[in-house]
Backbone as CSV, one residue per row, in Angstrom:
resi,resn,N_x,N_y,N_z,CA_x,CA_y,CA_z,C_x,C_y,C_z
1,UNK,12.290,-24.004,-5.961,11.606,-24.451,-4.846,12.337,-24.262,-3.531
2,UNK,13.654,-24.476,-3.500,14.436,-24.274,-2.409,14.445,-22.855,-1.848
3,UNK,14.299,-21.938,-2.935,14.343,-20.526,-2.555,13.121,-20.082,-1.750
4,UNK,11.921,-20.648,-2.076,10.772,-20.454,-1.291,10.882,-20.969,0.100
5,UNK,11.506,-22.073,0.392,11.715,-22.605,1.803,12.580,-21.637,2.496
6,UNK,13.581,-21.156,1.926,14.536,-20.171,2.576,13.733,-18.921,2.867
7,UNK,12.944,-18.459,1.970,12.108,-17.263,2.248,11.222,-17.443,3.455
8,UNK,10.547,-18.625,3.473,9.565,-18.882,4.565,10.352,-19.120,5.915
9,UNK,11.479,-19.688,5.772,12.360,-19.941,7.038,12.808,-18.513,7.528
10,UNK,13.308,-17.798,6.676,13.707,-16.373,7.047,12.631,-15.504,7.610
11,UNK,11.477,-15.587,6.930,10.276,-14.895,7.593,9.930,-15.396,8.922
12,UNK,9.934,-16.684,9.019,9.623,-17.375,10.389,10.606,-16.960,11.432
13,UNK,11.935,-16.975,11.123,12.937,-16.566,12.001,12.707,-15.123,12.477
14,UNK,12.522,-14.204,11.506,12.353,-12.829,11.769,11.127,-12.507,12.653
15,UNK,10.111,-13.321,12.359,8.867,-13.107,13.185,9.142,-13.627,14.601
16,UNK,9.827,-14.732,14.734,10.290,-15.270,16.099,11.065,-14.230,16.819
17,UNK,11.992,-13.544,16.175,12.776,-12.497,16.805,11.909,-11.302,17.226
18,UNK,10.993,-10.883,16.371,10.190,-9.766,16.624,9.239,-10.111,17.822
19,UNK,8.691,-11.270,17.779,7.846,-11.734,18.905,8.597,-11.813,20.218
20,UNK,9.759,-12.268,20.149,10.551,-12.353,21.394,10.868,-10.994,21.939
21,UNK,11.244,-9.958,21.084,11.466,-8.678,21.543,10.160,-8.027,22.067
22,UNK,9.060,-8.245,21.368,7.792,-7.617,21.789,7.390,-8.124,23.149
23,UNK,7.599,-9.490,23.304,7.289,-10.056,24.647,8.121,-9.454,25.816
24,UNK,9.384,-9.329,25.515,10.339,-8.788,26.518,10.026,-7.361,26.757
25,UNK,9.497,-6.523,25.822,9.180,-5.195,25.945,7.995,-4.963,26.912
26,UNK,7.163,-6.050,27.127,6.151,-5.861,28.054,6.721,-6.005,29.529
27,UNK,7.939,-6.408,29.704,8.462,-6.641,31.105,9.642,-5.670,31.363
28,UNK,10.309,-5.201,30.329,11.430,-4.242,30.603,11.734,-3.283,29.489
29,UNK,12.538,-2.319,29.699,12.802,-1.284,28.776,13.709,-1.745,27.712
30,UNK,13.549,-1.214,26.502,14.404,-1.560,25.284,15.902,-1.510,25.481
31,UNK,16.330,-0.502,26.195,17.776,-0.394,26.393,18.343,-1.336,27.394
32,UNK,17.491,-2.112,28.047,17.971,-3.139,29.042,17.868,-4.586,28.430
33,UNK,17.474,-4.645,27.252,17.421,-5.922,26.543,18.595,-6.248,25.711
34,UNK,19.051,-7.480,25.747,20.308,-7.707,25.070,19.963,-8.757,23.820
35,UNK,20.879,-8.773,22.909,20.651,-9.666,21.751,20.650,-11.129,22.244
36,UNK,21.448,-11.425,23.153,21.455,-12.843,23.762,20.106,-13.231,24.264
37,UNK,19.465,-12.273,25.095,18.216,-12.559,25.654,17.167,-12.795,24.518
38,UNK,17.177,-11.976,23.523,16.177,-12.106,22.449,16.486,-13.399,21.789
39,UNK,17.745,-13.730,21.374,18.103,-14.965,20.701,17.595,-16.233,21.526
40,UNK,17.804,-16.187,22.729,17.423,-17.199,23.717,15.788,-17.420,23.693
41,UNK,15.190,-16.375,23.767,13.771,-16.362,23.812,13.137,-16.832,22.448
42,UNK,13.855,-16.457,21.443,13.376,-16.880,20.086,13.859,-18.295,19.627
43,UNK,14.736,-18.862,20.542,15.349,-20.173,20.277,16.165,-20.177,18.997
44,UNK,16.967,-19.112,18.857,18.049,-19.024,17.796,19.297,-18.706,18.338
45,UNK,20.401,-18.814,17.635,21.669,-18.379,18.229,21.993,-16.868,17.787
46,UNK,23.004,-16.363,18.494,23.337,-14.879,18.150,23.726,-14.725,16.727
47,UNK,24.321,-15.652,16.136,24.802,-15.528,14.717,23.533,-15.345,13.821
48,UNK,22.550,-16.156,14.063,21.337,-16.078,13.308,20.647,-14.644,13.503
49,UNK,20.624,-14.168,14.736,20.147,-12.859,14.983,20.925,-11.766,14.145
50,UNK,22.165,-11.836,14.119,22.949,-10.855,13.328,22.854,-11.062,11.793
51,UNK,22.396,-12.250,11.408,22.119,-12.383,9.882,20.988,-11.474,9.526
52,UNK,20.126,-11.139,10.420,18.878,-10.487,10.133,18.821,-8.951,10.645
53,UNK,19.504,-8.763,11.720,19.457,-7.353,12.355,20.777,-6.968,12.861
54,UNK,21.036,-5.673,12.889,22.306,-5.138,13.361,22.410,-5.193,14.884
55,UNK,21.359,-4.849,15.504,21.287,-4.858,16.980,19.873,-4.832,17.499
56,UNK,19.665,-4.664,18.763,18.294,-4.665,19.333,17.513,-3.461,18.816
57,UNK,18.179,-2.396,18.642,17.419,-1.138,18.137,17.025,-1.330,16.681
58,UNK,17.850,-1.952,15.931,17.543,-2.210,14.509,16.319,-3.142,14.406
59,UNK,16.282,-4.215,15.288,15.082,-5.143,15.326,13.891,-4.359,15.651
60,UNK,13.970,-3.439,16.727,12.804,-2.686,17.052,12.257,-1.783,15.997
61,UNK,13.279,-1.072,15.339,12.855,-0.122,14.287,12.169,-0.891,13.141
62,UNK,12.771,-2.045,12.790,12.142,-2.818,11.687,10.848,-3.358,12.038
63,UNK,10.659,-3.823,13.331,9.357,-4.283,13.820,8.324,-3.129,13.717
64,UNK,8.684,-1.921,14.144,7.790,-0.750,14.004,7.470,-0.572,12.574
65,UNK,8.456,-0.471,11.754,8.281,-0.121,10.324,7.321,-1.161,9.640
66,UNK,7.637,-2.342,9.848,6.801,-3.494,9.323,5.353,-3.453,9.705
67,UNK,5.135,-3.205,11.049,3.812,-3.128,11.650,3.030,-2.061,10.981
68,UNK,3.605,-0.862,10.922,2.924,0.335,10.433,2.719,0.210,8.921
69,UNK,3.611,-0.275,8.243,3.495,-0.524,6.738,2.468,-1.509,6.468
70,UNK,2.528,-2.668,7.167,1.501,-3.678,6.972,0.071,-3.146,7.196
71,UNK,-0.075,-2.484,8.279,-1.497,-1.892,8.581,-1.882,-0.797,7.596
72,UNK,-0.983,0.077,7.266,-1.440,1.093,6.280,-1.791,0.548,4.951
73,UNK,-1.045,-0.476,4.364,-1.300,-1.091,3.165,-2.589,-1.933,3.300
74,UNK,-2.779,-2.619,4.498,-3.990,-3.349,4.621,-5.257,-2.461,4.550
75,UNK,-5.270,-1.326,5.268,-6.478,-0.456,5.241,-6.629,0.205,3.928
76,UNK,-5.667,0.591,3.250,-5.809,1.306,1.864,-6.219,0.194,0.951
77,UNK,-5.708,-1.075,1.015,-6.134,-2.024,0.061,-7.612,-2.383,0.184
78,UNK,-8.048,-2.252,1.387,-9.474,-2.695,1.693,-10.475,-1.569,1.592
79,UNK,-10.025,-0.253,1.337,-10.863,0.784,1.472,-12.249,0.688,0.765
80,UNK,-12.285,0.039,-0.369,-13.568,-0.045,-1.014,-14.477,-1.163,-0.573
81,UNK,-14.013,-1.894,0.403,-14.788,-3.070,0.949,-15.847,-2.365,2.057
82,UNK,-16.807,-3.165,2.361,-17.712,-2.894,3.486,-16.858,-2.752,4.765
83,UNK,-17.279,-1.854,5.651,-16.548,-1.745,6.978,-16.331,-3.036,7.667
84,UNK,-17.311,-3.999,7.698,-17.120,-5.142,8.388,-15.967,-6.002,7.886
85,UNK,-15.760,-6.037,6.534,-14.623,-6.706,6.026,-13.320,-6.020,6.311
86,UNK,-13.270,-4.774,6.281,-12.109,-3.945,6.600,-11.698,-4.304,8.175
87,UNK,-12.623,-4.235,8.991,-12.332,-4.528,10.427,-12.000,-5.969,10.676
88,UNK,-12.587,-6.896,9.840,-12.349,-8.260,9.917,-10.886,-8.561,9.599
89,UNK,-10.380,-7.958,8.549,-8.902,-8.034,8.153,-8.071,-7.420,9.107
90,UNK,-8.480,-6.293,9.701,-7.698,-5.588,10.744,-7.495,-6.444,12.058
91,UNK,-8.634,-6.947,12.467,-8.631,-7.789,13.612,-7.816,-9.149,13.391
92,UNK,-7.955,-9.680,12.145,-7.139,-10.822,11.788,-5.626,-10.608,11.807
93,UNK,-5.250,-9.382,11.427,-3.918,-8.964,11.460,-3.482,-8.906,13.008
94,UNK,-4.278,-8.265,13.782,-3.893,-8.164,15.182,-3.708,-9.524,15.746
95,UNK,-4.699,-10.436,15.477,-4.564,-11.778,16.083,-3.381,-12.529,15.540
96,UNK,-2.970,-12.361,14.316,-1.705,-13.023,13.754,-0.501,-12.426,14.418
97,UNK,-0.555,-11.243,14.952,0.628,-10.566,15.455,0.366,-10.262,17.011
98,UNK,-0.117,-11.255,17.618,-0.412,-11.080,19.058,0.589,-10.443,19.927
99,UNK,1.769,-10.980,19.865,2.846,-10.561,20.776,3.157,-9.104,20.557
100,UNK,3.285,-8.563,19.300,3.540,-7.246,19.031,2.359,-6.321,19.568
101,UNK,1.082,-6.773,19.448,-0.029,-5.899,19.924,-0.143,-6.023,21.497
102,UNK,0.415,-7.121,22.053,0.393,-7.186,23.538,1.402,-6.145,23.948
103,UNK,2.549,-5.979,23.260,3.518,-4.903,23.630,2.984,-3.496,23.382
104,UNK,2.376,-3.394,22.275,1.781,-2.015,21.940,0.824,-1.558,22.994
105,UNK,-0.101,-2.389,23.363,-1.102,-1.968,24.271,-0.891,-2.412,25.799
106,UNK,0.423,-2.792,26.069,0.742,-3.123,27.427,0.540,-1.879,28.354
107,UNK,-0.307,-1.993,29.407,-0.505,-0.797,30.295,0.685,-0.422,31.038
108,UNK,1.723,-1.172,31.189,2.803,-0.893,32.041,3.888,-0.037,31.351
109,UNK,3.818,-0.016,29.917,4.938,0.798,29.161,4.340,1.830,28.352
110,UNK,5.128,2.827,28.096,4.837,3.890,27.163,5.415,3.453,25.823
111,UNK,4.504,3.202,24.803,4.946,2.659,23.510,4.963,3.801,22.456
112,UNK,6.022,4.076,21.843,6.076,4.980,20.840,5.348,4.485,19.608
113,UNK,5.374,3.144,19.512,4.624,2.481,18.350,3.232,2.747,18.506
114,UNK,2.700,2.702,19.730,1.215,2.884,19.877,0.861,4.323,19.447
115,UNK,1.601,5.341,19.659,1.291,6.665,19.294,1.414,6.761,17.753
116,UNK,2.347,6.116,17.165,2.499,6.067,15.688,1.292,5.335,15.078
117,UNK,0.942,4.295,15.773,-0.239,3.549,15.148,-1.547,4.316,15.297
118,UNK,-1.748,5.098,16.413,-2.896,5.986,16.546,-2.850,7.029,15.485
119,UNK,-1.720,7.635,15.197,-1.590,8.624,14.104,-1.871,8.124,12.759
120,UNK,-1.396,6.821,12.537,-1.599,6.129,11.193,-3.095,5.949,11.046
121,UNK,-3.701,5.298,11.905,-5.076,4.941,11.794,-5.988,6.191,11.548
122,UNK,-5.754,7.184,12.487,-6.480,8.516,12.284,-6.235,9.139,11.029
123,UNK,-4.963,9.181,10.536,-4.715,9.811,9.254,-5.350,9.042,8.089
124,UNK,-5.408,7.729,8.140,-6.079,6.979,7.086,-7.546,7.223,7.147
125,UNK,-8.163,7.091,8.363,-9.590,7.438,8.324,-9.855,8.862,7.780
126,UNK,-9.009,9.808,8.131,-9.190,11.178,7.769,-9.189,11.255,6.215
127,UNK,-8.151,10.671,5.580,-8.041,10.645,4.166,-9.216,9.940,3.478
128,UNK,-9.532,8.863,3.945,-10.587,8.096,3.322,-11.977,8.771,3.445
129,UNK,-12.242,9.286,4.686,-13.589,9.978,4.881,-13.640,11.264,3.998
130,UNK,-12.479,11.922,3.962,-12.495,13.208,3.166,-12.721,12.879,1.705
131,UNK,-12.179,11.884,1.176,-12.465,11.522,-0.235,-13.774,11.088,-0.470
132,UNK,-14.311,10.274,0.505,-15.681,9.745,0.353,-16.737,10.818,0.439
133,UNK,-16.590,11.707,1.397,-17.663,12.755,1.598,-17.402,13.989,0.864
134,UNK,-16.211,14.190,0.215,-15.882,15.458,-0.420,-15.673,16.541,0.526
135,UNK,-15.531,16.325,1.704,-15.182,17.389,2.719,-13.683,17.580,2.825
136,UNK,-13.255,18.820,2.866,-11.893,19.226,2.953,-11.183,18.470,4.075
137,UNK,-9.957,17.936,3.873,-9.267,17.195,4.908,-9.006,17.904,6.175
138,UNK,-9.008,19.296,6.097,-8.753,20.151,7.195,-10.041,20.552,7.937
139,UNK,-11.181,20.098,7.559,-12.430,20.475,8.170,-12.407,19.984,9.610
140,UNK,-12.636,20.928,10.572,-12.587,20.580,12.044,-13.451,19.496,12.406
141,UNK,-14.661,19.421,11.905,-15.594,18.343,12.348,-15.042,17.045,11.781
142,UNK,-14.581,17.077,10.611,-13.978,15.785,10.036,-12.745,15.332,10.818
143,UNK,-11.917,16.241,11.192,-10.743,15.890,11.884,-11.122,15.329,13.329
144,UNK,-12.144,15.920,14.024,-12.574,15.313,15.289,-13.224,13.984,15.102
145,UNK,-14.079,13.795,14.058,-14.682,12.511,13.753,-13.666,11.424,13.614
146,UNK,-12.682,11.804,12.789,-11.773,10.726,12.518,-10.845,10.419,13.693
147,UNK,-10.573,11.410,14.540,-9.811,11.091,15.842,-10.666,10.233,16.731
148,UNK,-11.987,10.555,16.765,-12.897,9.745,17.548,-12.975,8.236,16.996
149,UNK,-13.003,8.152,15.707,-13.171,6.872,15.096,-11.914,6.021,15.383
150,UNK,-10.785,6.633,15.146,-9.466,5.969,15.352,-9.364,5.443,16.872
151,UNK,-9.494,6.418,17.701,-9.402,6.091,19.137,-10.378,5.106,19.653
152,UNK,-11.647,5.168,19.156,-12.643,4.206,19.443,-12.279,2.820,19.019
153,UNK,-11.875,2.703,17.788,-11.440,1.458,17.171,-10.343,0.859,17.979
154,UNK,-9.279,1.662,18.315,-8.094,1.245,19.008,-8.463,0.906,20.462
155,UNK,-9.407,1.624,21.057,-9.828,1.272,22.408,-10.347,-0.073,22.601
156,UNK,-11.183,-0.491,21.557,-11.878,-1.855,21.579,-10.771,-2.891,21.387
157,UNK,-9.818,-2.641,20.366,-8.786,-3.558,20.189,-7.888,-3.650,21.391
158,UNK,-7.572,-2.507,21.988,-6.754,-2.473,23.241,-7.399,-3.383,24.361
159,UNK,-8.684,-3.187,24.627,-9.393,-3.979,25.542,-9.402,-5.431,25.262
160,UNK,-9.578,-5.793,24.006,-9.450,-7.260,23.546,-8.113,-7.838,23.849
161,UNK,-7.024,-7.008,23.544,-5.663,-7.480,23.868,-5.425,-7.628,25.351
162,UNK,-5.876,-6.603,26.110,-5.695,-6.746,27.573,-6.419,-7.920,28.167
163,UNK,-7.582,-8.300,27.535,-8.242,-9.523,27.994,-7.763,-10.846,27.316
164,UNK,-6.449,-10.678,26.887,-5.808,-11.841,26.293,-6.446,-12.503,25.177
165,UNK,-7.176,-11.765,24.290,-7.791,-12.228,23.123,-8.917,-13.264,23.465
166,UNK,-9.595,-13.111,24.611,-10.448,-13.970,25.050,-11.776,-14.154,24.315
167,UNK,-12.180,-12.976,23.717,-13.408,-13.009,22.913,-13.152,-13.436,21.528
168,UNK,-14.095,-14.076,20.863,-13.840,-14.511,19.479,-13.712,-13.162,18.579
169,UNK,-13.020,-13.418,17.495,-12.769,-12.247,16.650,-13.977,-11.608,16.007
170,UNK,-14.943,-12.467,15.758,-16.206,-11.948,15.134,-16.997,-11.080,16.087
171,UNK,-16.886,-11.268,17.401,-17.526,-10.383,18.397,-16.870,-8.962,18.271
172,UNK,-15.468,-8.961,18.228,-14.734,-7.722,18.181,-15.070,-7.011,16.891
173,UNK,-15.164,-7.721,15.709,-15.439,-7.094,14.403,-16.832,-6.486,14.534
174,UNK,-17.811,-7.221,15.012,-19.186,-6.648,15.015,-19.302,-5.488,15.880
175,UNK,-18.566,-5.369,17.030,-18.610,-4.354,17.914,-17.973,-3.135,17.235
176,UNK,-16.758,-3.247,16.609,-16.212,-2.083,16.079,-17.001,-1.545,14.855
177,UNK,-17.512,-2.534,14.065,-18.324,-2.148,12.869,-19.532,-1.346,13.326
178,UNK,-20.212,-1.790,14.402,-21.442,-1.057,14.831,-21.124,0.357,15.361
179,UNK,-20.039,0.383,16.186,-19.685,1.713,16.734,-19.281,2.522,15.583
180,UNK,-18.402,2.135,14.674,-17.888,3.013,13.509,-19.150,3.455,12.687
181,UNK,-20.104,2.640,12.366,-21.247,2.903,11.569,-22.053,4.098,12.301
182,UNK,-22.128,3.995,13.565,-22.946,5.080,14.255,-22.202,6.371,14.126
183,UNK,-20.859,6.344,14.331,-20.112,7.582,14.230,-20.158,8.253,12.822
184,UNK,-20.041,7.414,11.766,-20.120,7.951,10.376,-21.504,8.450,10.151
185,UNK,-22.584,7.787,10.656,-23.892,8.263,10.464,-24.160,9.564,11.096
186,UNK,-23.655,9.811,12.237,-23.793,11.071,12.964,-23.095,12.157,12.055
187,UNK,-21.950,11.932,11.540,-21.221,12.944,10.856,-22.000,13.255,9.552
188,UNK,-22.505,12.241,8.816,-23.139,12.542,7.537,-24.565,13.261,7.744
189,UNK,-25.101,12.933,8.932,-26.446,13.614,9.260,-26.196,15.041,9.583
190,UNK,-25.121,15.370,10.171,-24.791,16.789,10.502,-24.309,17.628,9.409
191,UNK,-23.685,17.062,8.356,-23.062,17.777,7.264,-24.032,18.633,6.468
192,UNK,-25.094,18.088,6.036,-26.005,18.902,5.178,-26.471,20.248,5.780
193,UNK,-26.729,20.176,7.053,-27.128,21.404,7.752,-26.199,22.469,7.849
194,UNK,-24.977,22.119,7.720,-23.796,23.058,7.853,-23.524,23.788,6.546
195,UNK,-24.018,23.223,5.507,-23.609,23.834,4.135,-24.555,24.954,3.754
């Protein structure tokens, strides 16, 4: 039982440190952020920081890896569900990790994580749509469709984040689901005439 408390406390501390770094990255560059600033913002001491991470760059890399891995696993785990459930889970993840997504979509900074996120979502859409439709993964129309789907989905999420999550999650889920369904329908209507 004590082991579970330690695990939860460790996870809470790591999340607090990631959120602190993400919030600071909306205001200043990574190389200008110190361990002490992150520890102060997360309300932990430096020793606690160093129990979890080597330095600021290690924290950033692990934040990036965790976010991309979590999202990739989430989408792949949900692939057989209806789109509305997939997007509901995706939006739920974004809401649970608000600080990280504020940093990713912050208009004032260039985020390498945003580019990696775009590539991940586009690649997942491409793989899933290729398998579902039986179309080669290198098919140009499929590649453009998946690029459009990924960018559209992320544009809606970005707008929601920029608006400080003001709209209810279900509004965002319905919007993305409707736009995505229209895109997929267009692609499937065009495919038979090309064959």
